[in-house]
GUGU-783607 format. One record per residue (C-alpha): x, y negated, z; residue number from 1. Coordinates in Angstrom, 1 decimal. Example, Ala and Ser with C-alpha at 12.3 -4.5 7.8 and 13.67 -1.06 7.14 Angstrom:
xx / yy / zz / k
12.3 / 4.5 / 7.8 / 1
13.7 / 1.1 / 7.1 / 2
This chain:
xx / yy / zz / k
13.8 / -24.6 / -15.5 / 1
11.9 / -25.3 / -12.3 / 2
8.7 / -23.4 / -11.4 / 3
6.4 / -26.3 / -11.9 / 4
7.8 / -26.9 / -15.4 / 5
7.7 / -23.3 / -16.5 / 6
4.2 / -22.3 / -15.5 / 7
1.2 / -24.6 / -15.7 / 8
-1.1 / -22.5 / -13.5 / 9
-1.1 / -19.5 / -11.1 / 10
-2.7 / -17.5 / -14.0 / 11
0.3 / -18.2 / -16.2 / 12
2.6 / -17.1 / -13.3 / 13
0.7 / -13.9 / -12.8 / 14
0.8 / -13.1 / -16.5 / 15
4.6 / -13.6 / -16.5 / 16
5.0 / -11.3 / -13.5 / 17
2.8 / -8.6 / -15.2 / 18
5.2 / -8.7 / -18.2 / 19
8.1 / -7.7 / -15.9 / 20
7.5 / -3.9 / -15.6 / 21
8.1 / -2.7 / -12.0 / 22
6.6 / 0.8 / -12.0 / 23
7.3 / 3.0 / -9.1 / 24
9.7 / 5.7 / -10.4 / 25
8.3 / 8.5 / -8.1 / 26
5.8 / 11.1 / -9.3 / 27
4.7 / 10.3 / -12.8 / 28
5.5 / 6.7 / -13.9 / 29
4.1 / 7.3 / -17.4 / 30
6.7 / 5.0 / -19.0 / 31
10.3 / 4.7 / -20.0 / 32
12.9 / 4.6 / -17.1 / 33
13.9 / 1.1 / -18.0 / 34
10.3 / 0.0 / -17.0 / 35
10.7 / 1.5 / -13.5 / 36
12.1 / 0.1 / -10.3 / 37
11.9 / -3.3 / -8.8 / 38
15.2 / -5.0 / -9.4 / 39
14.1 / -7.1 / -12.4 / 40
11.0 / -8.4 / -10.7 / 41
12.9 / -9.0 / -7.4 / 42
15.4 / -11.2 / -9.3 / 43
12.6 / -13.1 / -11.0 / 44
10.7 / -13.7 / -7.7 / 45
14.0 / -14.6 / -6.1 / 46
14.6 / -17.4 / -8.6 / 47
11.0 / -18.7 / -8.0 / 48
11.6 / -18.8 / -4.3 / 49
14.9 / -20.6 / -4.8 / 50
13.1 / -23.2 / -6.9 / 51
10.7 / -23.8 / -4.1 / 52
13.5 / -24.2 / -1.6 / 53
14.0 / -20.8 / 0.1 / 54
17.3 / -19.1 / 0.9 / 55
17.0 / -15.8 / -1.0 / 56
18.6 / -12.4 / -0.4 / 57
18.1 / -9.2 / -2.4 / 58
18.3 / -6.4 / 0.2 / 59
18.9 / -3.2 / -1.6 / 60
16.9 / -0.3 / -0.1 / 61
17.7 / 2.3 / -2.7 / 62
19.9 / 2.1 / -5.8 / 63
18.5 / -0.6 / -8.0 / 64
15.5 / -1.0 / -5.8 / 65
15.7 / -4.1 / -3.5 / 66
13.4 / -6.0 / -1.3 / 67
13.5 / -9.7 / -2.1 / 68
13.6 / -11.9 / 1.0 / 69
13.0 / -15.7 / 0.9 / 70
13.5 / -17.7 / 4.1 / 71
12.4 / -21.3 / 4.2 / 72
14.2 / -23.9 / 6.3 / 73
12.6 / -25.5 / 9.3 / 74
11.5 / -22.4 / 11.1 / 75
13.8 / -22.6 / 14.1 / 76
12.0 / -22.5 / 17.4 / 77
8.6 / -21.9 / 15.7 / 78
6.5 / -18.8 / 15.5 / 79
7.8 / -16.7 / 12.6 / 80
5.3 / -15.7 / 9.9 / 81
5.9 / -13.2 / 7.1 / 82
4.1 / -13.2 / 3.7 / 83
4.5 / -9.7 / 2.3 / 84
3.2 / -8.4 / -1.0 / 85
4.8 / -5.4 / -2.7 / 86
6.8 / -5.5 / -5.9 / 87
6.1 / -2.0 / -7.3 / 88
3.0 / -0.7 / -9.2 / 89
1.6 / 2.7 / -9.8 / 90
2.2 / 4.6 / -13.0 / 91
0.7 / 3.4 / -16.4 / 92
0.3 / 6.7 / -18.3 / 93
-3.5 / 6.7 / -18.3 / 94
-4.0 / 3.0 / -19.1 / 95
-6.4 / 1.9 / -21.9 / 96
-4.7 / -1.6 / -22.2 / 97
-1.2 / -2.8 / -22.6 / 98
0.0 / -2.3 / -19.0 / 99
2.6 / -5.1 / -19.4 / 100
0.7 / -7.4 / -21.6 / 101
-0.6 / -9.9 / -19.1 / 102
-3.5 / -10.7 / -21.4 / 103
-5.9 / -13.5 / -20.3 / 104
-9.5 / -13.4 / -21.6 / 105
-13.0 / -14.2 / -20.4 / 106
-11.8 / -15.4 / -17.0 / 107
-9.7 / -12.3 / -16.3 / 108
-6.0 / -11.3 / -16.4 / 109
-5.2 / -7.8 / -17.4 / 110
-2.2 / -5.5 / -16.8 / 111
-0.7 / -3.1 / -14.3 / 112
-0.3 / -4.9 / -11.0 / 113
-2.8 / -7.7 / -11.9 / 114
-4.8 / -6.7 / -8.8 / 115
-2.4 / -4.5 / -6.9 / 116
-0.4 / -6.5 / -5.9 / 117
1.1 / -9.0 / -8.4 / 118
-2.0 / -11.0 / -8.0 / 119
-1.5 / -11.6 / -4.3 / 120
2.1 / -12.2 / -4.9 / 121
1.4 / -14.9 / -7.6 / 122
-1.1 / -16.5 / -5.3 / 123
1.3 / -16.6 / -2.4 / 124
4.1 / -18.0 / -4.5 / 125
1.8 / -20.7 / -6.0 / 126
0.6 / -21.7 / -2.6 / 127
4.2 / -22.1 / -1.5 / 128
4.9 / -24.0 / -4.7 / 129
2.0 / -26.4 / -4.0 / 130
3.3 / -27.1 / -0.6 / 131
7.0 / -27.5 / -1.6 / 132
10.1 / -26.9 / 0.5 / 133
9.9 / -30.2 / 2.5 / 134
6.2 / -29.7 / 3.5 / 135
6.9 / -26.0 / 4.4 / 136
9.7 / -27.1 / 6.7 / 137
7.2 / -29.4 / 8.5 / 138
4.6 / -26.7 / 9.2 / 139
4.0 / -25.4 / 12.7 / 140
5.3 / -22.0 / 11.7 / 141
8.4 / -20.6 / 10.2 / 142
7.8 / -19.0 / 6.8 / 143
9.5 / -16.0 / 5.2 / 144
8.4 / -14.3 / 2.0 / 145
9.3 / -10.7 / 1.5 / 146
8.5 / -8.7 / -1.7 / 147
8.6 / -5.1 / -0.7 / 148
9.8 / -2.3 / -2.9 / 149
8.3 / 1.2 / -2.9 / 150
4.9 / 0.6 / -1.3 / 151
3.1 / 2.9 / -3.6 / 152
5.1 / 6.0 / -2.6 / 153
6.4 / 6.4 / 0.9 / 154
6.8 / 2.7 / 1.7 / 155
10.7 / 2.7 / 2.0 / 156
10.9 / -1.1 / 1.5 / 157
8.7 / -2.0 / 4.5 / 158
10.2 / 0.7 / 6.6 / 159
13.7 / -0.5 / 5.9 / 160
12.7 / -4.1 / 6.7 / 161
10.8 / -3.1 / 9.9 / 162
13.8 / -1.2 / 11.3 / 163
16.2 / -4.0 / 10.4 / 164
14.1 / -6.9 / 11.7 / 165
12.0 / -5.3 / 14.5 / 166
10.6 / -7.9 / 16.8 / 167
11.9 / -10.9 / 14.8 / 168
8.5 / -12.0 / 13.5 / 169
5.3 / -13.0 / 15.2 / 170
2.9 / -12.1 / 12.4 / 171
2.8 / -10.6 / 8.9 / 172
0.2 / -11.4 / 6.3 / 173
0.5 / -8.5 / 3.8 / 174
-0.8 / -9.1 / 0.3 / 175
-3.5 / -6.6 / -0.7 / 176
-6.7 / -7.1 / -2.8 / 177
-9.4 / -7.6 / -0.2 / 178
-11.3 / -10.5 / -1.8 / 179
-9.6 / -12.6 / 0.9 / 180
-11.3 / -10.8 / 3.7 / 181
-9.0 / -9.8 / 6.6 / 182
-8.2 / -6.1 / 7.0 / 183
-7.1 / -5.9 / 10.6 / 184
-7.6 / -2.1 / 10.8 / 185
-7.0 / 0.6 / 8.3 / 186
-6.7 / 4.3 / 8.3 / 187
-3.4 / 6.1 / 8.4 / 188
-2.4 / 9.2 / 6.6 / 189
-0.7 / 12.5 / 7.0 / 190
0.1 / 14.4 / 3.8 / 191
0.6 / 18.2 / 4.1 / 192
1.6 / 21.0 / 1.8 / 193
0.0 / 24.3 / 2.9 / 194
1.3 / 27.5 / 1.3 / 195
0.1 / 31.1 / 1.3 / 196
2.2 / 34.1 / 0.4 / 197
1.2 / 37.3 / -1.4 / 198
2.8 / 40.2 / -3.2 / 199
3.3 / 40.3 / -7.0 / 200
2.1 / 43.1 / -9.1 / 201
1.0 / 43.8 / -12.7 / 202
-2.2 / 42.1 / -13.5 / 203
-3.7 / 45.4 / -14.7 / 204
-3.3 / 46.9 / -11.2 / 205
-4.2 / 44.1 / -8.8 / 206
-4.8 / 46.6 / -6.0 / 207
-1.0 / 47.1 / -5.8 / 208
-0.4 / 43.4 / -5.0 / 209
-1.7 / 40.8 / -2.6 / 210
-3.2 / 37.7 / -4.3 / 211
-2.0 / 34.5 / -2.8 / 212
-4.5 / 32.4 / -4.7 / 213
-7.4 / 34.5 / -3.3 / 214
-6.0 / 33.9 / 0.2 / 215
-5.8 / 30.2 / -0.6 / 216
-9.3 / 30.1 / -1.9 / 217
-10.6 / 31.2 / 1.5 / 218
-8.4 / 28.7 / 3.2 / 219
-9.7 / 25.9 / 1.0 / 220
-13.2 / 26.9 / 1.9 / 221
-12.4 / 26.7 / 5.6 / 222
-10.8 / 23.3 / 5.3 / 223
-13.6 / 21.8 / 3.2 / 224
-16.4 / 23.1 / 5.3 / 225
-15.4 / 23.9 / 8.9 / 226
-12.3 / 21.5 / 9.4 / 227
-14.0 / 18.6 / 7.6 / 228
-17.0 / 19.1 / 9.9 / 229
-14.7 / 19.1 / 13.0 / 230
-13.2 / 15.8 / 11.9 / 231
-16.6 / 14.2 / 11.4 / 232
-18.2 / 15.5 / 14.6 / 233
-15.2 / 15.2 / 16.9 / 234
-14.0 / 12.3 / 19.2 / 235
-12.1 / 10.6 / 16.4 / 236
-14.8 / 8.2 / 15.2 / 237
-13.8 / 4.5 / 14.9 / 238
-16.6 / 1.9 / 14.8 / 239
-14.9 / 0.1 / 12.0 / 240
-13.2 / 2.8 / 10.0 / 241
-15.6 / 5.7 / 10.5 / 242
-14.4 / 9.3 / 10.7 / 243
-11.1 / 10.9 / 9.6 / 244
-11.3 / 12.6 / 6.2 / 245
-9.6 / 15.4 / 4.3 / 246
-8.9 / 15.6 / 0.6 / 247
-7.3 / 18.5 / -1.3 / 248
-5.6 / 16.7 / -4.1 / 249
-3.4 / 19.4 / -5.8 / 250
-3.2 / 23.2 / -6.1 / 251
-0.5 / 25.4 / -7.7 / 252
-0.2 / 29.1 / -7.7 / 253
1.1 / 32.0 / -9.7 / 254
3.3 / 32.2 / -12.8 / 255
1.3 / 34.1 / -15.5 / 256
-2.2 / 35.3 / -16.1 / 257
-1.2 / 38.9 / -16.1 / 258
0.8 / 38.8 / -12.8 / 259
-0.8 / 39.0 / -9.3 / 260
0.4 / 35.7 / -7.8 / 261
2.8 / 35.9 / -5.0 / 262
2.5 / 32.3 / -3.9 / 263
0.0 / 29.4 / -3.8 / 264
0.2 / 25.9 / -2.4 / 265
-2.1 / 23.0 / -1.9 / 266
-1.4 / 19.3 / -1.2 / 267
-3.7 / 17.8 / 1.4 / 268
-4.3 / 14.1 / 2.2 / 269
-5.6 / 13.5 / 5.7 / 270
-6.9 / 10.0 / 6.4 / 271
-6.8 / 9.3 / 10.2 / 272
-8.2 / 6.8 / 12.6 / 273
-6.4 / 5.2 / 15.6 / 274
-7.8 / 8.0 / 17.8 / 275
-6.1 / 10.6 / 15.6 / 276
-2.4 / 9.8 / 15.0 / 277
-0.7 / 11.6 / 12.1 / 278
1.3 / 13.9 / 14.4 / 279
-1.8 / 14.8 / 16.3 / 280
-3.6 / 15.6 / 13.0 / 281
-0.8 / 17.9 / 12.0 / 282
-1.1 / 19.9 / 15.2 / 283
-4.9 / 20.0 / 14.8 / 284
-4.5 / 21.6 / 11.3 / 285
-2.0 / 24.2 / 12.5 / 286
-4.2 / 25.1 / 15.5 / 287
-7.3 / 25.3 / 13.2 / 288
-5.5 / 27.7 / 10.8 / 289
-4.4 / 29.9 / 13.7 / 290
-7.8 / 30.0 / 15.1 / 291
-9.4 / 31.1 / 11.8 / 292
-6.9 / 33.8 / 11.0 / 293
-4.8 / 31.9 / 8.5 / 294
-1.7 / 31.8 / 10.7 / 295
0.3 / 33.4 / 8.0 / 296
0.2 / 30.3 / 5.9 / 297
2.9 / 27.7 / 6.3 / 298
2.3 / 24.0 / 6.8 / 299
4.8 / 21.4 / 5.7 / 300
4.4 / 17.7 / 6.7 / 301
4.9 / 15.1 / 4.1 / 302
4.3 / 11.3 / 3.9 / 303
3.0 / 9.9 / 7.1 / 304
1.7 / 6.4 / 8.0 / 305
0.1 / 5.4 / 11.2 / 306
-3.3 / 3.5 / 11.2 / 307
-3.3 / -0.2 / 11.5 / 308
-5.1 / -1.6 / 14.6 / 309
-4.3 / -5.3 / 15.1 / 310
-6.5 / -6.9 / 17.8 / 311
-8.9 / -9.6 / 16.5 / 312
-7.9 / -11.7 / 19.5 / 313
-4.4 / -12.2 / 18.0 / 314
-3.8 / -15.9 / 17.6 / 315
-3.0 / -15.6 / 13.9 / 316
-6.0 / -13.4 / 13.2 / 317
-8.1 / -16.1 / 14.8 / 318
-6.4 / -18.7 / 12.6 / 319
-7.4 / -16.7 / 9.6 / 320
-11.0 / -16.2 / 10.7 / 321
-11.3 / -20.0 / 11.2 / 322
-10.3 / -20.9 / 7.6 / 323
-12.7 / -23.0 / 5.5 / 324
-13.3 / -20.1 / 3.1 / 325
-14.9 / -18.1 / 6.0 / 326
-13.2 / -14.7 / 5.5 / 327
-14.7 / -11.7 / 7.2 / 328
-12.9 / -9.4 / 9.6 / 329
-13.0 / -5.8 / 8.2 / 330
-11.4 / -2.4 / 8.0 / 331
-10.2 / -0.2 / 5.1 / 332
-9.9 / 3.5 / 4.3 / 333
-6.6 / 3.0 / 2.5 / 334
-3.2 / 2.3 / 4.1 / 335
-0.5 / -0.3 / 3.3 / 336
2.7 / -1.9 / 4.5 / 337
0.9 / -3.7 / 7.3 / 338
0.8 / -0.6 / 9.4 / 339
4.5 / 0.0 / 8.9 / 340
5.4 / -3.5 / 9.9 / 341
3.1 / -3.3 / 13.0 / 342
4.1 / 0.2 / 14.0 / 343
7.9 / 0.3 / 13.2 / 344
8.7 / -3.4 / 13.4 / 345
6.5 / -4.5 / 16.3 / 346
5.0 / -7.2 / 14.0 / 347
1.3 / -7.8 / 14.4 / 348
0.0 / -7.5 / 10.9 / 349
-3.1 / -7.8 / 8.7 / 350
-3.7 / -7.3 / 4.9 / 351
-5.6 / -9.9 / 2.9 / 352
-5.6 / -11.4 / -0.5 / 353
-7.4 / -12.1 / -3.8 / 354
-8.8 / -9.3 / -6.0 / 355
-10.9 / -6.3 / -5.4 / 356
-9.4 / -2.9 / -4.4 / 357
-11.9 / -1.3 / -6.8 / 358
-9.8 / -2.6 / -9.7 / 359
-6.5 / -1.2 / -8.3 / 360
-4.9 / 1.6 / -10.2 / 361
-7.6 / 1.6 / -12.9 / 362
-7.1 / 2.2 / -16.6 / 363
-7.8 / -1.5 / -17.4 / 364
-6.6 / -3.2 / -14.2 / 365
-7.6 / -6.8 / -14.0 / 366
-8.2 / -9.7 / -11.6 / 367
-10.6 / -12.6 / -12.0 / 368
-8.8 / -15.9 / -12.4 / 369
-11.4 / -17.5 / -10.0 / 370
-10.3 / -14.9 / -7.3 / 371
-6.7 / -15.8 / -8.0 / 372
-7.4 / -19.5 / -7.4 / 373
-9.3 / -18.6 / -4.3 / 374
-6.3 / -16.7 / -3.1 / 375
-4.0 / -19.7 / -3.5 / 376
-6.3 / -21.8 / -1.4 / 377
-6.6 / -19.0 / 1.2 / 378
-2.9 / -18.7 / 1.7 / 379
-2.2 / -22.4 / 1.6 / 380
-4.9 / -23.1 / 4.2 / 381
-3.5 / -20.4 / 6.4 / 382
0.0 / -21.8 / 6.2 / 383
-1.2 / -25.3 / 6.9 / 384
-3.4 / -24.2 / 9.8 / 385
-6.5 / -25.7 / 8.2 / 386
-9.6 / -24.6 / 10.0 / 387
-13.4 / -25.1 / 9.6 / 388
-14.8 / -28.1 / 11.4 / 389
-16.1 / -27.1 / 14.8 / 390
């Protein structure tokens, strides 16, 4: 059954995509293992792309976790443009609604991924469906759709694609919920695990031990007060993104209440600006700890993503700004696949799409159907090069 016969609206398409679980299996998915991974949704999206007229490939990045790539004919000799939402969602354990229900009521569609980012994916696919394969081949750009796996943890899908196709594309429009404004700059991140070591002893004689948690408490205080102040008062301010930030997201220490803890660790999320690259931020933390007498702690680098900083003078950014819906140029404190494509694939990139980031990852995640329809028009106008009258 063809796409146009199976779904009567973009809302119906989104509801169907929500009903295909694609929870990222990392960390705590909060659901059975057969609801995790991206293979089922990649195959469903691949069939839709084939219906529209694309040549489709499932490019397996990890076992059972592919990217889906749909290349439309007619792109030879034209600027190559990539449409790139992600296939995976965050976990569903704390949700207050059926995460895979795709319920539609009072002008909203509910379920995990409704906003982040099955909504942008449905809008992109519906815009392509409205154009049809023949019209797409006549556009002034070549069009490729890529549904990325793994964006919510580590971004292996976009990293794999960027390495494999570096320099092959002229622009990427990454699907994220921005209310169709254009995020041309966003913060990057450097995750760290910082550990302190102590000496275990019986809890009744703490003087015989060395308490790693107490050590860590002093270190946390330093990071929250002094290091945070250094970030906000240093030379790392970005006019659009503001200052770098630090968040201590997790702490673990000790084994029992009646044992002096011999170890303690924290997980730190540094959000960085273009003036403070992740590797520079890592050195800054290590130097800070040495300076303040915490050199005995160990610092282990984790997930890293560079900031996004695509010039607003880019010809495709200008094309977006000129759309009839008058999108705004903006920045974001979060990070996404756009930075990976730009940094590792040499593909100028922005993030834009329907929905509001405030609804992403929430217990009752939803998207307004009106926003979804606006997203369809936004993507279609971009593809067709439609601009406001001068």
